[in-house]
C-alpha positions, 0 to 999 in steps of 0.5 A: 810705846814709844819709849819701845821705838827710841830703844830700837831706835838706838840699838837697830835704826836711826839713833845706833848710827852717827848720822842717824835722826828720828823727828817726831810729830803730831798733830789734832785733826777734830778728835784725833790726834796723828803721831809721826817717826820718822828715822832717816840716815840711818842702817838699811831696815828691813821688817822683823818677823817676830811678834815679840813684846815690842812689836804687838806693844808697837800696834797697840799704838796709844789705846785700843781703837788705833791705826798703826803703820810701820813702813820698812822704808830705804833710808828707815823706818816710818811708823802713824799712828793715828789716835781718838783724843778720846782713848787717851784722857780714860 
């Protein structure tokens, strides 16, 4: 999933522009992992209408109970994910 985000950022998003940046951060809240992928300073983004393998892979997150929110903002793609830690170990 992270590979797909990075590939998309390099082809179409923030990493396709010399000034672009990706900020990846994570935190643990109780029994959940929170992962944030924020692209900035790249080309303008628009929501994709394609539902290909990559889009489905990102939507799956890191486990079957992952909650994934994608926002196509003017400044770049923002992805917030919340996944139970127990699913990462199984």
